[in-house]
C-alpha positions in Angstrom: -48.9 168.4 18.9 -52.6 169.0 18.7 -55.1 171.4 17.4 -56.9 171.8 20.7 -56.1 170.3 24.1 -57.6 167.0 25.3 -59.0 165.9 22.0 -60.1 162.3 21.7 -60.5 161.0 18.2 -62.4 157.9 17.2 -61.3 156.5 13.8 -63.8 154.5 11.9 -62.4 152.5 9.0 -64.9 152.2 6.1 -62.6 150.9 3.3 -61.0 147.5 3.8 -57.3 148.2 4.1 -54.6 147.9 6.6 -54.1 151.1 8.6 -51.3 152.3 10.7 -51.9 154.8 13.4 -49.4 157.6 14.3 -50.1 158.3 18.0 -49.4 161.5 19.9 -49.5 159.9 23.4 -49.3 163.2 25.4 -52.6 164.3 23.9 -54.3 161.0 23.0 -54.5 162.0 19.4 -54.6 159.4 16.6 -53.7 160.2 13.0 -54.8 157.6 10.5 -52.5 156.6 7.7 -53.4 154.0 5.0 -50.8 151.3 4.5 -51.2 151.2 0.8 -50.4 154.9 0.7 -47.3 154.2 2.8 -46.2 151.6 0.2 -46.7 154.1 -2.6 -44.8 156.7 -0.7 -42.0 154.3 -0.2 -41.6 153.7 -4.0 -41.6 157.5 -4.5 -39.0 158.0 -1.9 -36.6 155.7 -3.8 -37.2 157.7 -6.9 -36.5 161.1 -5.3 -34.8 161.6 -1.9 -36.3 165.0 -1.2 -39.7 165.2 -2.8 -42.4 165.8 -0.1 -45.4 163.6 -0.4 -48.9 164.3 0.8 -50.5 162.0 3.4 -53.9 160.4 3.3 -55.9 160.3 6.5 -59.5 160.9 7.6 -61.2 161.5 10.9 -64.8 160.1 10.7 -65.9 160.6 14.3 -64.9 162.9 17.1 -65.7 162.9 20.8 -64.7 165.9 22.8 -66.0 168.9 24.7 -64.3 171.0 22.0 -64.9 169.4 18.6 -62.4 169.6 15.7 -62.5 172.9 13.8 -64.9 173.0 10.9 -64.4 174.7 7.5 -65.9 178.0 8.7 -62.8 178.4 11.0 -60.7 178.3 7.9 -62.5 181.3 6.4 -63.3 179.9 2.9 -60.9 177.1 2.6 -62.3 173.8 1.3 -60.6 170.8 3.2 -60.1 167.8 1.0 -58.9 165.7 3.9 -58.7 166.5 7.6 -57.5 165.0 10.9 -56.9 166.3 14.3 -53.4 167.2 13.2 -53.4 168.2 9.5 -55.7 170.1 7.1 -55.0 170.0 3.3 -56.6 173.2 1.9 -57.4 174.8 -1.4 -58.6 178.4 -1.8 -62.0 179.2 -3.0 -60.9 181.0 -6.2 -63.7 183.1 -7.8 -63.4 183.4 -11.6 -65.7 186.4 -11.9 -64.8 187.1 -15.5 -65.0 183.4 -16.6 -61.3 183.3 -17.4 -59.7 179.9 -17.7 -57.2 181.0 -15.1 -57.5 183.6 -12.3 -54.8 186.2 -11.7 -52.0 184.4 -10.0 -51.3 187.2 -7.5 -55.0 187.1 -6.4 -54.7 183.3 -5.8 -51.7 183.7 -3.6 -53.2 186.8 -1.9 -56.3 184.8 -1.2 -54.3 182.0 0.2 -52.3 184.2 2.6 -55.4 186.1 3.7 -57.0 182.9 4.7 -53.9 181.4 6.2 -53.4 184.5 8.4 -57.1 184.7 9.1 -57.4 181.0 9.8 -54.5 181.1 12.2 -56.1 184.0 14.0 -59.3 182.1 14.4 -57.4 179.1 15.7 -55.6 181.4 18.1 -58.9 182.8 19.4 -60.2 179.3 19.9 -57.1 178.3 22.0 -57.0 181.7 23.8 -53.8 182.9 22.2 -54.9 185.6 19.8 -53.1 188.9 19.5 -49.9 190.1 17.9 -48.3 187.8 15.4 -44.8 187.1 14.1 -44.5 185.6 10.6 -41.7 182.9 10.2 -40.6 182.3 6.6 -37.8 180.6 4.7 -35.8 181.7 1.7 -38.5 180.6 -0.8 -41.7 181.6 0.9 -40.4 185.1 1.6 -40.3 185.6 -2.1 -43.8 184.3 -2.5 -45.2 186.6 0.2 -43.2 189.8 -0.7 -44.4 189.8 -4.3 -48.1 189.9 -3.4 -48.3 191.6 0.0 -46.8 194.9 1.0 -45.5 195.7 4.4 -48.6 197.7 5.1 -50.9 194.8 4.2 -48.9 192.5 6.4 -49.2 194.9 9.3 -53.0 195.1 8.7 -53.0 191.3 9.5 -51.6 192.1 13.0 -48.2 190.8 11.9 -45.6 193.0 13.6 -42.5 191.0 12.9 -41.2 188.9 9.9 -38.3 186.6 10.7 -36.4 184.1 8.6 -36.5 180.6 10.0 -32.7 180.2 9.4 -31.9 183.4 11.3 -32.8 181.8 14.6 -29.8 179.4 14.3 -27.3 182.2 14.2 -29.0 184.0 17.1 -29.2 180.8 19.1 -25.5 180.1 18.5 -24.8 183.6 19.8 -26.8 182.9 23.0 -29.5 185.4 21.9 -32.6 183.5 22.8 -35.1 186.4 23.2 -38.5 185.3 24.3 -41.5 186.8 22.6 -44.2 184.9 24.6 -46.7 187.6 24.0 -46.8 186.9 20.2 -48.2 184.1 18.2 -46.0 182.6 15.5 -47.3 181.8 12.0 -44.8 179.7 10.2 -45.1 179.7 6.4 -42.4 177.4 5.0 -41.7 174.7 2.5 -41.8 171.2 4.0 -38.0 170.5 3.7 -35.9 168.5 6.1 -33.9 171.6 6.9 -37.0 173.6 7.9 -38.4 170.7 10.0 -35.1 170.4 11.8 -35.0 174.1 12.6 -38.6 174.0 13.8 -37.9 171.1 16.1 -34.6 172.3 17.5 -35.0 176.0 17.9 -38.7 176.5 18.3 -40.9 173.6 19.4 -38.3 172.2 21.8 -38.1 175.5 23.7 -41.0 176.6 25.9 -42.4 180.1 25.4 -40.2 181.2 22.5 -43.6 182.3 21.2 -47.0 181.8 22.7 -48.1 179.3 20.1 -47.5 178.1 16.6 -49.5 177.7 13.5 -47.5 175.6 10.9 -48.4 176.4 7.3 -46.5 174.3 4.7 -46.5 175.6 1.1 -46.5 172.0 -0.3 -47.3 168.5 0.8 -45.7 167.4 4.0 -44.6 163.8 4.6 -45.8 161.6 7.4 -42.4 161.2 8.9 -42.0 164.9 9.1 -45.4 165.2 10.9 -44.3 162.6 13.4 -41.0 164.4 14.0 -42.9 167.6 14.7 -45.4 165.9 16.9 -42.6 164.3 19.0 -40.8 167.7 19.3 -43.9 169.5 20.5 -43.5 168.5 24.1 -45.0 171.8 25.4 -48.2 171.6 23.3 -47.5 174.8 21.5 -48.9 174.0 18.0 -52.5 174.9 17.5 -52.9 174.4 13.7 -51.1 172.7 10.9 -52.0 173.5 7.3 -50.9 172.5 3.8 -51.5 175.6 1.6 -50.3 175.1 -2.0 -48.4 178.3 -2.8 -45.0 177.0 -3.6 -44.3 179.4 -6.5 -43.8 183.1 -7.0 -46.3 185.3 -8.9 -44.4 187.7 -11.0 -47.5 189.0 -12.7 -51.1 188.0 -13.1 -50.1 185.5 -15.9 -46.4 185.0 -15.1 -44.9 182.8 -12.4 -41.6 181.3 -11.5 -40.5 178.4 -9.2 -37.7 179.6 -6.8 -34.6 177.5 -7.1 -31.1 177.8 -5.6 -28.6 179.4 -8.0 -26.7 176.2 -8.5 -29.9 174.2 -9.1 -31.2 176.7 -11.7 -27.9 176.6 -13.6 -27.8 172.8 -13.7 -31.1 172.6 -15.6 -29.5 174.0 -18.7 -26.1 172.3 -18.3 -26.2 168.7 -19.8 -22.9 168.0 -18.0 -24.0 169.1 -14.5 -23.8 166.8 -11.5 -26.6 164.2 -11.7 -27.7 164.6 -8.1 -27.9 168.4 -8.5 -30.0 168.0 -11.6 -32.3 165.5 -9.9 -32.9 167.9 -7.0 -33.5 170.7 -9.5 -36.0 168.7 -11.5 -37.8 167.6 -8.3 -38.0 171.2 -7.3 -39.6 172.1 -10.6 -42.1 169.3 -10.2 -43.0 170.4 -6.7 -43.5 174.0 -7.8 -45.6 173.4 -10.9 -47.7 170.8 -9.0 -48.4 173.3 -6.3 -49.5 175.8 -9.0 -51.9 173.3 -10.5 -53.4 172.5 -7.1 -53.9 176.2 -6.3 -55.7 176.5 -9.7 -57.6 173.2 -9.2 -56.4 171.9 -12.6 -54.8 168.6 -13.8 -53.4 169.3 -17.3 -52.5 167.2 -20.2 -48.7 167.4 -20.5 -46.5 167.9 -23.6 -42.8 168.6 -23.7 -39.8 169.4 -26.0 -38.6 166.1 -27.4 -34.9 167.1 -27.7 -34.6 168.3 -24.1 -33.7 165.7 -21.4 -34.5 168.0 -18.6 -37.9 169.1 -20.0 -38.7 165.4 -20.5 -37.8 164.6 -16.8 -39.9 167.5 -15.5 -42.9 166.5 -17.7 -42.8 162.9 -16.9 -42.2 163.6 -13.2 -45.4 165.8 -13.2 -47.3 163.2 -15.0 -46.3 160.4 -12.6 -47.3 162.7 -9.6 -50.6 163.9 -10.9 -51.9 160.7 -12.7 -50.4 158.0 -10.5 -49.0 158.8 -7.1 -51.5 161.6 -6.2 -54.2 160.8 -8.7 -57.1 161.5 -6.2 -55.6 164.7 -5.0 -55.6 166.1 -8.6 -59.0 164.7 -9.5 -60.9 167.9 -10.3 -64.1 167.8 -12.4 -62.8 170.1 -15.0 -59.8 167.9 -15.7 -61.3 164.5 -16.2 -61.2 164.6 -20.0 -58.2 165.1 -22.3 -60.2 167.6 -24.4 -61.4 169.8 -21.5 -58.2 169.8 -19.5 -55.7 172.6 -19.9 -52.4 171.9 -21.6 -49.1 172.1 -19.7 -46.2 172.7 -22.2 -42.8 172.1 -20.8 -40.1 173.8 -22.9 -36.4 174.3 -22.7 -34.7 177.7 -22.5 -32.0 176.5 -24.9 -34.5 176.3 -27.8 -34.4 180.1 -27.9 -31.0 181.4 -26.9 -31.4 184.6 -28.9 -34.2 186.3 -26.9 -32.3 186.6 -23.6 -29.2 188.1 -25.4 -31.0 191.0 -27.0 -31.1 194.6 -25.7 -34.5 195.3 -24.3 -36.6 198.4 -25.0 -39.7 198.1 -22.8 -39.8 199.6 -19.3 -40.0 196.5 -17.2 -37.5 194.5 -19.3 -35.1 197.4 -19.5 -35.0 197.9 -15.8 -34.3 194.2 -15.2 -31.7 194.1 -18.0 -29.8 197.3 -17.2 -30.2 197.6 -13.4 -31.5 194.3 -12.2 -34.9 193.5 -10.6 -35.5 190.8 -8.0 -38.9 190.1 -6.4 -40.1 193.4 -7.8 -37.3 195.3 -6.0 -34.8 197.5 -7.9 -31.6 199.0 -6.4 -30.9 202.4 -8.0 -28.7 204.0 -5.4 -29.5 207.3 -3.6 -29.5 210.1 -6.1 -30.7 212.7 -3.5 -31.0 212.8 0.2 -34.8 212.1 -0.1 -34.6 209.3 -2.6 -34.4 205.6 -1.6 -31.7 203.3 -2.6 -34.1 200.5 -3.2 -37.6 200.9 -4.8 -40.5 198.5 -5.3 -41.9 198.2 -8.8 -45.0 196.1 -8.4 -47.8 196.3 -11.1 -50.4 195.3 -8.5 -49.5 198.3 -6.2 -48.3 200.9 -8.8 -50.8 202.2 -11.3 -48.2 203.9 -13.4 -46.0 200.8 -13.6 -49.1 198.7 -14.3 -50.0 200.9 -17.3 -46.5 201.4 -18.7 -44.4 198.3 -17.9 -44.6 197.3 -21.6 -44.2 200.9 -22.9 -41.4 201.4 -25.4 -38.4 203.5 -24.3 -39.3 206.2 -26.8 -42.7 206.8 -25.3 -41.6 206.3 -21.7 -40.1 209.7 -21.1 -43.3 211.4 -22.2 -45.3 209.2 -19.9 -43.1 210.1 -16.9 -43.3 213.8 -17.9 -47.1 213.5 -17.7 -46.9 211.9 -14.3 -44.7 214.7 -13.2 -47.1 217.4 -14.5 -50.0 215.8 -12.7 -48.0 215.8 -9.5 -47.1 219.4 -9.9 -50.7 220.4 -10.5 -51.7 218.6 -7.3 -48.9 220.2 -5.4 -49.8 223.7 -6.7 -53.5 223.1 -5.9 -52.8 222.2 -2.3 -50.3 225.0 -1.9 -52.7 227.6 -3.3 -55.5 226.5 -1.1 -53.3 226.8 1.9 -52.0 230.3 1.1 -54.8 232.2 -0.7 -56.0 233.8 2.5 -54.4 235.1 5.6 -56.7 233.0 7.7 -57.1 229.4 6.7 -60.5 227.9 7.5 -60.9 224.7 9.5 -62.6 223.1 6.4 -59.5 224.0 4.3 -57.2 222.5 6.8 -59.3 219.3 6.9 -59.3 219.0 3.1 -55.5 219.4 3.1 -55.0 216.7 5.8 -57.3 214.3 3.9 -55.4 214.9 0.6 -51.9 214.8 2.1 -51.4 211.0 2.3 -52.4 210.7 -1.4 -50.1 213.6 -2.2 -47.2 212.0 -0.4 -47.8 208.7 -2.2 -47.9 210.4 -5.6 -44.7 212.3 -4.7 -42.9 209.0 -3.8 -44.1 207.5 -7.1 -42.9 210.4 -9.2 -39.5 210.4 -7.4 -39.2 206.6 -7.9 -39.9 206.6 -11.6 -37.8 209.7 -12.3 -34.9 208.1 -10.5 -35.2 204.8 -12.3 -35.6 206.4 -15.7 -32.6 208.7 -15.0 -30.4 205.7 -14.3 -31.7 203.8 -17.4 -31.0 206.9 -19.6 -27.5 207.2 -18.3 -26.8 203.5 -19.1 -28.3 203.6 -22.6 -26.2 206.6 -23.5 -22.9 205.5 -22.0 -23.1 202.0 -23.5 -24.3 203.1 -27.0 -27.1 200.6 -26.8 -28.9 201.9 -29.8 -26.0 200.8 -32.0 -25.7 197.5 -30.3 -29.4 196.7 -30.5 -29.7 197.7 -34.2 -27.0 195.3 -35.2 -28.4 192.5 -33.1 -31.9 193.0 -34.6 -30.6 193.1 -38.2 -28.7 189.9 -37.7 -31.6 188.1 -36.1 -34.0 189.2 -38.9 -31.4 188.2 -41.5 -31.5 191.7 -42.9 -27.7 191.7 -43.3 -25.4 189.1 -44.8 -22.7 187.2 -42.9 -19.8 189.1 -44.4 -21.3 192.5 -43.7 -22.4 191.4 -40.2 -18.9 190.1 -39.5 -17.3 193.4 -40.5 -19.6 195.4 -38.2 -19.2 193.0 -35.3 -15.4 192.9 -35.6 -15.3 196.7 -35.8 -17.3 197.2 -32.6 -15.5 194.5 -30.7 -12.1 196.0 -31.4 -12.8 199.8 -31.4 -16.1 200.7 -29.7 -15.1 201.6 -26.2 -18.7 202.4 -25.3 -19.6 198.7 -25.4 -18.9 196.8 -22.3 -17.0 193.6 -22.5 -20.2 191.6 -22.0 -22.0 193.6 -24.7 -19.3 192.5 -27.1 -19.6 188.9 -26.0 -23.4 189.0 -26.6 -22.8 190.5 -30.0 -20.4 187.7 -30.9 -22.7 185.0 -29.6 -25.6 186.4 -31.6 -23.5 186.4 -34.7 -22.4 182.8 -34.1 -26.0 181.6 -33.7 -27.4 183.7 -36.6 -24.7 182.6 -39.1 -24.0 179.1 -37.8 -23.1 177.6 -41.2 -20.3 180.1 -41.8 -19.3 180.5 -38.2 -16.8 177.7 -37.6 -15.1 177.8 -41.0 -14.8 181.5 -41.6 -15.3 183.8 -38.6 -14.9 182.0 -35.2 -11.1 182.2 -34.9 -10.9 185.9 -35.8 -13.6 187.0 -33.5 -12.1 185.0 -30.6 -8.8 186.7 -31.2 -10.5 190.1 -31.2 -12.4 189.4 -28.1 -9.3 188.0 -26.3 -7.4 191.3 -26.9 -10.3 193.3 -25.4 -10.7 191.0 -22.5 -7.1 191.2 -21.4 -7.1 195.0 -21.8 -10.3 196.0 -19.9 -11.9 193.1 -18.1 -10.3 193.8 -14.8 -11.1 197.5 -14.8 -14.6 197.5 -16.3 -16.2 194.1 -15.4 -16.5 195.1 -11.7 -18.5 198.2 -12.6 -20.7 198.3 -15.7 -20.6 194.5 -16.0 -22.2 194.0 -12.6 -25.6 195.4 -13.7 -28.3 192.7 -13.8 -26.6 190.0 -11.8 -23.5 189.1 -13.7 -20.8 187.4 -11.7 -17.9 188.4 -14.0 -14.9 189.5 -12.0 -11.3 189.6 -13.2 -9.5 188.7 -16.4 -9.5 185.0 -15.7 -13.3 185.0 -15.6 -13.4 187.2 -18.7 -11.3 184.7 -20.6 -13.9 182.1 -19.8 -16.4 184.2 -21.8 -14.0 184.3 -24.7 -13.7 180.5 -24.6 -17.5 180.3 -24.7 -17.3 181.3 -28.4 -15.5 178.0 -29.2 -18.4 175.9 -28.0 -21.6 178.0 -28.0 -22.9 176.4 -31.3 -22.2 172.9 -29.8 -24.4 173.6 -26.8 -27.3 175.8 -28.2 -26.9 175.4 -32.0 -29.5 174.3 -34.4 -28.8 170.6 -33.8 -29.7 171.0 -30.1 -32.8 173.0 -30.6 -36.5 172.3 -31.3 -38.5 174.7 -33.2 -37.8 177.2 -36.0 -35.9 179.9 -34.2 -35.1 182.0 -37.3 -38.3 181.1 -39.2 -36.5 179.7 -42.2 -37.1 175.9 -42.0 -40.5 175.7 -43.7 -42.2 177.4 -46.6 -44.9 178.8 -44.4 -42.4 180.3 -42.0 -40.4 181.9 -44.8 -43.6 183.3 -46.3 -44.6 184.9 -43.0 -41.1 186.3 -42.6 -41.2 187.8 -46.1 -44.6 189.3 -45.5 -43.4 190.9 -42.3 -40.4 192.3 -44.2 -42.6 193.8 -46.9 -45.1 195.2 -44.4 -42.3 196.7 -42.4 -42.1 197.1 -38.6 -42.7 200.2 -36.5 -39.4 200.0 -34.8 -36.3 198.0 -35.8 -35.2 197.9 -32.1 -38.3 195.9 -31.1 -38.8 193.9 -34.3 -37.8 190.6 -32.8 -40.5 188.1 -31.7 -39.5 185.3 -29.4 -39.9 181.7 -30.6 -42.3 181.1 -27.7 -45.0 183.2 -29.4 -45.1 181.0 -32.5 -45.1 177.9 -30.3 -48.1 179.1 -28.3 -50.0 180.3 -31.3 -49.5 176.9 -33.0 -50.7 175.2 -29.8 -53.9 177.3 -29.6 -54.6 176.5 -33.3 -54.0 172.7 -32.8 -51.0 172.8 -35.1 -48.1 172.0 -32.7 -46.1 169.1 -34.1 -46.6 166.0 -32.0 -43.3 164.6 -33.2 -41.4 167.6 -31.8 -43.6 168.1 -28.7 -44.9 164.6 -27.7 -47.4 163.9 -24.9 -46.3 162.6 -21.5 -48.2 159.3 -21.3 -48.8 156.7 -18.6 -51.6 155.6 -16.4 -54.2 158.2 -17.2 -56.9 156.1 -18.8 -56.9 158.0 -22.0 -56.8 156.5 -25.5 -54.7 157.5 -28.5 -57.9 159.0 -29.9 -58.1 161.3 -26.9 -54.6 162.5 -27.4 -55.2 163.0 -31.1 -58.3 165.1 -30.4 -56.3 167.1 -27.8 -53.4 167.7 -30.3 -55.8 168.9 -33.1 -58.1 171.0 -30.9 -57.7 174.3 -29.1 -57.0 173.7 -25.4 -59.1 175.4 -22.7 -56.0 176.9 -21.4 -52.2 176.7 -21.8 -49.6 176.7 -19.1 -46.0 177.1 -20.5 -43.2 176.2 -18.2 -39.7 177.1 -19.4 -36.9 175.0 -17.9 -34.1 177.4 -17.6 -36.3 180.5 -17.0 -38.4 182.9 -18.9 -37.7 186.5 -19.9 -39.8 189.7 -19.4 -40.0 190.0 -23.2 -41.7 186.6 -23.4 -44.0 187.5 -20.5 -45.0 190.7 -22.4 -46.0 188.8 -25.5 -48.0 186.3 -23.4 -49.9 189.2 -21.7 -50.6 190.7 -25.1 -52.0 187.4 -26.4 -54.2 187.2 -23.3 -55.4 190.8 -23.9 -56.2 190.1 -27.5 -58.2 187.1 -26.5 -60.0 189.1 -23.8 -59.3 186.5 -21.1 -56.4 184.9 -19.3 -55.9 181.8 -21.3 -52.2 181.4 -21.2 -49.8 181.3 -18.2 -46.0 181.6 -18.5 -43.7 180.1 -15.9 -40.0 179.5 -15.5 -37.4 177.9 -13.2 -35.3 180.1 -11.0 -35.3 183.9 -11.5 -36.5 185.9 -14.5 -33.7 185.6 -17.1 -31.7 188.6 -18.4 -28.7 188.5 -20.7 -26.1 188.5 -18.0 -27.7 185.6 -16.2 -28.1 183.6 -19.4 -24.4 184.2 -20.4 -23.4 183.0 -17.0 -25.3 179.8 -17.6 -23.7 179.3 -21.0 -20.2 179.9 -19.6 -20.8 177.3 -16.8 -21.9 174.8 -19.5 -18.8 175.6 -21.6 -16.5 175.2 -18.6 -18.1 171.9 -17.7 -17.5 170.7 -21.2 -13.8 171.6 -21.0 -13.4 169.7 -17.8 -14.9 166.6 -19.3 -12.6 166.6 -22.4 
């Protein structure tokens, strides 16, 4: 496996060390690997079985009629290390506004543009340019689809997108179609499964595609490189890159690390399988480390003291960035504790209230009531012309960009304005085409020029009208105004425990508009808001009320209304599991398990702020709740975050206690918040507003797995409850 045929590499060792050479005999290529690096990787392998580790090699001299590709071939990438086989690359991110962080979508878009462009240049150098096929895995397809549209991918001469795993099924079915006229650009994570698929179904077969450019979204291990080199018997690989884009950009200041469903659930389940949790933690470490490399940052790290998983993620990142890969993360802006950004690793369980509440802003409502995955929403076909699935991407939809945080009450008016603008354009075009019996050539030309824009606006209007129509129907049929008002009053402590219990019990028993899951959310909110009185006075009665409802309607209604947003409820047996959740919810996410002042009643200052808010009043009771994350981030920016509750991850970083003290009391240059267990769109909205108030992108929000909504969070709580019952 080689970048160009017949390359001869001369390695000159400058530093005194023992070096091992990985040889590709069919091409005479030598890749240099430092023995001390191999020992360090060996220690790391024992700590984590699946964590990919970057290699260290350098080519100092080259003798060939065709020299090794230089940085210009890579169209703006800056190689930190290079060999005849592997390039480790970082994008040249331009911070035009001076923001501490660039827009995450722009970072990934820049990466992909240079990856596809660099691969094209490599193809031209090897005489194999032309049409391309993009090979992806289950993780990288999420990364790519959120930042590039199908049109943008086509503009890169990519005419086919294929999942790497799909070839296994087609190969088993004896469907081995040859596409030798196309180049393959493979953008995948460096996992053992992906390497095995590449070896068996691609590289071992001649002329499946004309050539291959292998782009790994994270660091690739030496053993994997050797396996790929051995498998490339037909010299089909012309380029191998490491491009750090192992995360999904949800918004310009919001990201997530893609996890398998069972891994994501294990992070908030203290009784989950140890191996599964270890793999999930490693996956979080890989994703966040990839983000930091793409931003060229090495942060100071703090974490929630009471969370074992947050501690594991924080310390894993610290070990990686300050020990195992210290040189890789050695950026000039991150060589001082006071100038480095702060990475704050938090636990979703510290704020179990926010995911349970009814949402009233556009983006959050769509995700809560319909379900949004990778910016795609399935609304069903309301007319023959409407699409069943629509894309709601703020980078590509100006209306959604401007109104994704708009309250429900103002949203209908905004959509009506959009409709009126479309109708005016439609009338204008229609009038110009019918005013005279004979249409001029100039008039026809103007119509043709305006028609694509007109059709795009028509599609946008149809999309938002369809989404809003479905949201309206759900809001009315489920009586969500009543549900939300009661939730907000309990969270704000505007109603006493006895009065709240009477209201909750009444709606659980007799409000047929509420779905079963709506009633479960209401009961869980009550249990958490009135924890002191819950066990002794109210738990038994509410469990009995909920049990009656579950046995009556779970089978009939759970498969319909309950399925919105990703809930997996199905049948009375599963419904009873949600009833049993009430017996243990306080045990798992109660005050004794949480860090922070969730209800703002632990300190005199918090109670004073809460009283001031009550006296001042709020614009809308339905949106009065503020997530705990907002207070945590504000305290961090003011240098007031409690070191006892949020300690530093320490180790071999060369910093003194005075450095950490200065960091704790000062305002960091930037803050990256990573929520183990996932973030919500409500929290993302507040982070965006904090950035807008500051006039710069100073805070990034990330989470593990998908963006959390109430049904997904309830599923995670139920899995924890069921695991606890099995261990009793």
